[in-house]
C-alpha positions, -999 to 999 in steps of 0.1 A, spaced: -54 -438 -635 -17 -447 -622 -14 -472 -594 -6 -457 -559 31 -474 -554 43 -488 -518 63 -461 -501 55 -433 -521 31 -406 -508 5 -395 -540 5 -357 -543 -32 -355 -533 -24 -368 -503 3 -345 -495 -18 -319 -508 -42 -325 -482 -15 -332 -452 -4 -298 -458 -38 -284 -457 -47 -299 -426 -18 -291 -412 -17 -253 -418 -54 -254 -411 -45 -271 -370 -20 -242 -369 -42 -215 -379 -69 -231 -353 -41 -231 -326 -32 -197 -334 -67 -183 -332 -76 -201 -302 -43 -184 -289 -54 -149 -296 -90 -157 -282 -74 -176 -248 -52 -153 -237 -80 -121 -235 -102 -147 -220 -77 -154 -192 -68 -118 -185 -102 -109 -179 -107 -138 -157 -77 -125 -139 -87 -93 -136 -122 -104 -126 -106 -126 -97 -87 -93 -85 -121 -74 -86 -139 -101 -64 -112 -105 -39 -112 -68 -32 -147 -58 -38 -162 -88 -16 -174 -72 18 -151 -44 14 -172 -21 36 -171 -44 66 -133 -60 61 -116 -47 74 -138 -38 103 -141 -5 101 -127 26 83 -92 37 104 -88 75 110 -63 78 77 -94 66 57 -118 90 69 -94 118 66 -87 110 31 -123 108 25 -131 136 43 -108 161 27 -117 152 -8 -154 159 5 -139 192 16 -121 197 -20 -155 191 -38 -174 213 -16 -147 243 -8 -120 236 -31 -99 231 -1 -90 203 22 -94 204 62 -61 227 62 -75 252 36 -50 235 7 -59 223 -24 -49 186 -32 -60 161 -61 -95 149 -52 -108 113 -44 -127 110 -76 -148 84 -57 -168 106 -34 -176 129 -55 -198 96 -69 -207 75 -43 -209 100 -17 -190 104 19 -193 68 29 -170 37 36 -178 21 -2 -170 54 -14 -136 58 4 -129 21 -5 -142 15 -36 -105 39 -52 -82 16 -40 -101 -17 -54 -100 3 -87 -64 14 -86 -55 -22 -73 -70 -37 -101 -58 -14 -131 -24 -21 -114 -28 -60 -122 -37 -46 -156 -7 -24 -161 14 -53 -145 4 -76 -176 13 -50 -200 48 -39 -183 57 -74 -185 44 -78 -216 65 -50 -227 97 -65 -209 96 -101 -218 71 -105 -252 53 -142 -237 22 -143 -231 24 -170 -202 50 -150 -179 28 -119 -184 -5 -137 -173 10 -157 -142 28 -122 -132 -10 -106 -133 -28 -134 -118 -2 -136 -92 -5 -101 -84 -47 -105 -83 -43 -133 -50 -13 -116 -33 -20 -111 5 3 -82 6 -13 -64 -21 -51 -74 -14 -46 -64 19 -35 -25 11 -63 -22 -18 -94 -33 6 -85 -3 25 -75 32 15 -37 30 19 -18 58 -2 12 34 -11 -13 17 -33 -25 45 -52 13 51 -56 25 18 -68 0 20 -97 15 54 -111 50 40 -107 40 10 -127 28 31 -156 57 47 -152 80 18 -153 58 4 -183 63 38 -205 99 36 -196 99 3 -209 81 16 -243 101 44 -243 137 21 -246 122 12 -278 103 49 -287 121 72 -270 94 99 -271 82 74 -244 103 86 -220 86 121 -216 54 104 -208 67 82 -184 77 111 -162 45 119 -154 31 90 -137 64 91 -119 56 124 -108 22 121 -97 36 90 -76 57 116 -56 25 135 -46 7 105 -37 28 90 -11 62 97 12 77 64 0 73 73 -35 95 106 -25 130 87 -18 120 57 -43 113 74 -74 142 100 -77 165 72 -66 152 48 -95 150 71 -118 189 79 -110 196 44 -111 180 44 -147 201 70 -160 232 53 -148 224 23 -162 212 34 -197 235 62 -201 241 55 -236 209 49 -252 200 83 -233 234 97 -248 221 87 -282 183 101 -277 193 132 -257 170 158 -274 140 133 -254 159 126 -224 164 165 -218 131 170 -227 121 142 -196 143 157 -172 128 188 -174 95 180 -174 100 158 -142 120 187 -131 90 213 -135 60 187 -120 83 185 -89 82 226 -85 51 223 -63 65 198 -41 95 222 -31 72 250 -13 58 221 10 98 214 12 106 246 20 76 251 46 92 224 68 60 202 63 80 173 51 107 173 76 80 175 104 67 145 92 97 126 87 110 134 121 79 116 131 95 83 121 132 87 108 159 67 126 179 103 125 159 119 148 149 87 174 150 104 210 170 78 226 198 76 201 219 104 214 215 89 252 226 56 240 256 63 219 270 84 253 261 56 270 281 30 249 310 55 251 308 58 288 308 17 293 335 14 268 372 3 279 386 17 244 408 46 238 386 77 234 394 84 198 388 46 188 355 52 209 346 81 193 352 60 158 330 32 171 299 51 189 289 81 170 255 90 151 270 80 116 278 43 127 244 36 142 221 51 119 242 30 93 241 0 112 198 3 122 192 15 86 210 -19 75 191 -40 102 160 -21 89 168 -28 56 178 -69 60 148 -72 77 125 -68 49 145 -98 31 138 -128 58 115 -156 56 97 -147 85 87 -116 65 79 -127 30 67 -163 35 53 -171 71 46 -141 96 45 -114 76 46 -76 88 35 -74 124 11 -42 116 -21 -54 119 -40 -26 96 -12 -36 70 -15 -74 72 -35 -105 78 -18 -118 108 -3 -155 104 6 -159 68 37 -144 48 34 -116 25 40 -141 -4 28 -177 -13 54 -206 5 57 -221 -37 69 -188 -44 104 -193 -27 119 -218 -54 108 -202 -79 116 -164 -70 152 -179 -68 146 -199 -101 140 -170 -116 168 -148 -101 189 -176 -110 177 -179 -149 180 -138 -153 215 -140 -143 222 -170 -161 207 -161 -192 216 -121 -190 185 -105 -199 183 -73 -203 154 -71 -180 176 -70 -149 186 -41 -155 150 -29 -143 139 -54 -117 173 -52 -95 168 -14 -91 131 -17 -85 136 -45 -60 164 -35 -39 154 6 -40 122 -5 -29 134 -10 5 160 21 11 130 46 26 117 21 52 147 14 63 154 50 74 120 49 99 119 33 134 87 22 135 70 -10 129 97 -28 108 94 -50 91 69 -29 71 45 -41 44 29 -6 34 60 16 30 76 -14 10 45 -24 -15 67 -10 -45 87 -46 -39 55 -66 -45 50 -66 -83 91 -75 -88 83 -109 -61 53 -120 -89 74 -114 -120 109 -132 -106 83 -164 -96 64 -163 -131 98 -162 -146 108 -195 -124 77 -211 -132 85 -208 -168 119 -211 -172 115 -244 -150 94 -255 -177 118 -249 -204 147 -263 -185 133 -294 -167 134 -323 -193 114 -347 -180 75 -333 -185 67 -360 -156 93 -340 -130 78 -309 -142 43 -319 -139 47 -332 -102 68 -298 -92 37 -276 -108 11 -304 -91 29 -300 -57 34 -261 -61 -5 -257 -68 -17 -281 -38 5 -258 -16 -7 -231 -35 -41 -236 -28 -35 -247 10 -17 -214 15 -46 -191 -4 -70 -211 15 -55 -200 48 -53 -165 42 -89 -161 28 -101 -184 57 -78 -154 80 -91 -126 60 -126 -131 57 -133 -149 88 -108 -141 121 -93 -110 111 -121 -87 115 -130 -100 152 -96 -103 163 -84 -72 152 -115 -47 148 -99 -28 176 -67 -18 154 -88 -1 132 -104 24 156 -138 -2 157 -166 20 170 -163 53 161 -190 49 136 -215 38 159 -199 64 185 -209 92 158 -241 77 149 -251 78 186 -241 115 185 -261 124 153 -291 111 169 -291 131 203 -264 158 198 -292 182 197 -300 176 237 -265 187 253 -246 220 252 -213 199 249 -201 169 235 -162 156 251 -153 127 227 -118 110 241 -91 110 217 -75 81 237 -79 57 205 -70 79 179 -84 115 161 -121 114 168 -128 150 149 -120 131 119 -147 107 128 -170 132 136 -166 152 108 -170 124 85 -200 108 96 -220 135 106 -208 148 70 -206 182 83 -201 211 65 -160 217 53 -169 257 48 -183 252 83 -159 237 96 -128 258 88 -145 291 95 -156 276 129 -150 302 151 -137 279 185 -117 259 158 -90 249 182 -61 231 167 -24 223 187 10 206 179 25 181 203 52 159 191 53 175 154 19 163 155 -11 188 148 -43 175 168 -78 195 167 -88 200 202 -122 217 197 -149 228 165 -183 240 175 -192 220 200 -175 191 198 -143 189 223 -116 159 219 -95 159 248 -77 126 266 -100 120 294 -75 103 306 -53 133 312 -47 157 342 -71 186 337 -91 170 309 -106 143 330 -141 140 335 -150 159 364 -124 185 353 -147 190 321 -178 190 344 -164 217 366 -151 241 338 -184 240 320 -208 250 352 -246 245 339 -239 229 307 -253 196 300 -222 174 286 -227 141 265 -194 122 273 -178 91 249 -145 75 260 -131 44 277 -152 27 308 -122 38 329 -127 72 323 -160 77 340 -171 71 376 -186 35 381 -215 43 397 -222 68 363 -254 53 345 -240 42 311 -264 57 284 -251 33 259 -219 10 256 -199 -1 221 -181 -35 223 -147 -42 196 -159 -72 177 -142 -95 203 -164 -84 229 -140 -60 244 -156 -28 256 -143 0 235 -165 29 246 -187 38 274 -212 68 262 -222 91 298 -238 125 302 -232 151 329 -252 150 364 
């Protein structure tokens, strides 16, 4: 046996070392293959839990948009038409779970968790780094912005799902052009799903045409096919635009149709000391609309909206926290910095996605800043945060400094998350039940039990759309409603209301001519059940039932005619 010389490695030891190293590498790769799907599964499970837990009671009630979505889906299932006699894509969960709160809210929950999964796929397609993909998915899973709007049936969350799918398929199309055509399908569906998408998607696609024009020229056959498919899918939308329905809805919130706009311009012109020509150049519809557009647009980039208080609309956001977590702020800036510094080609997608997401809402005049109409921006912020974390790890040479940064960020995140979840599941339902039209379900349950005793049921519309709550919670036959002989609709301020159907009457009991005594006088000899605010009825009239908001404030009094 040859002696082993000092300073040289025996061939057998070399072989063993090489084999051991290869085994370790193989084991690490195998563990990663197992670990990443497990982590993704845990993220999806977390997303599901945060959206499904107490979903029928938090938010504290179905609002009228939710019951409208639910009842119209039910109507389509039963008659092939919605309450207005028009066929639309149906809410699939109503067919499975029935006409109830869970049936309405499980659909956005499913859209929400699938959007988390799609964001993982999109980021993986764009950056090819599972760490960034998993972090992006996790951040969307726990996002206050996204959780709030996927726990209730808001159509913006449906549109976001289809938009994210469209962008994912578009990214695949940059490698294989056949996917460009397929990407047009989810983009088109999103346009039919929510009004803001009708502005965002065409603008976004137009920006992509400009940015990727050279590539599209190389694959012009697929580009033309994609354009034709999108155009064909948009044709049914033209009928609604021509009919004026879209214009009527737009007028309700548009800054260009605000009633006070012209009087304000005239007032400024009259008070101006400038020459007439200069006054007209400064004070006119175009300059004012441009000013309001810019003001509304940039209101969505303030720290107050993003990180401190969030949106003011109480249905769209849990009050007291930002739309994003505090710890995200520095990482978002770092993500933007590294994207620009590295000239990352994905900036061509992320930049128009983020900046165009706020264009539709900038043209509106209510509830600014708005979380609902800008939900399309949410995934971009999560991607930028994930990029900031990932590149910080690569950039900061000292591991101690990086781990200290991550530790402090994690601590801040847990604190922020704790505050948010405490507000969401603790204080929010009680404080803001009025904003969610709480009490209407309890009213209709009383009607359902007692309606046979009365000739007429008068239900005040002070809090919104009582006819929708009546239809929904009575499970009223849609065919019977559509064919009701005394169905009475009227238009006010470009909004169509239902005044009456069957024996249900929905006036504002505070208006002259439709107050309690007026209704009694118009219907002599009829036994009438009234539902309204306490001040709608004489104080001496006995209350059959009272219903309070969750904060103890009186919502409804139920009385009957003498």
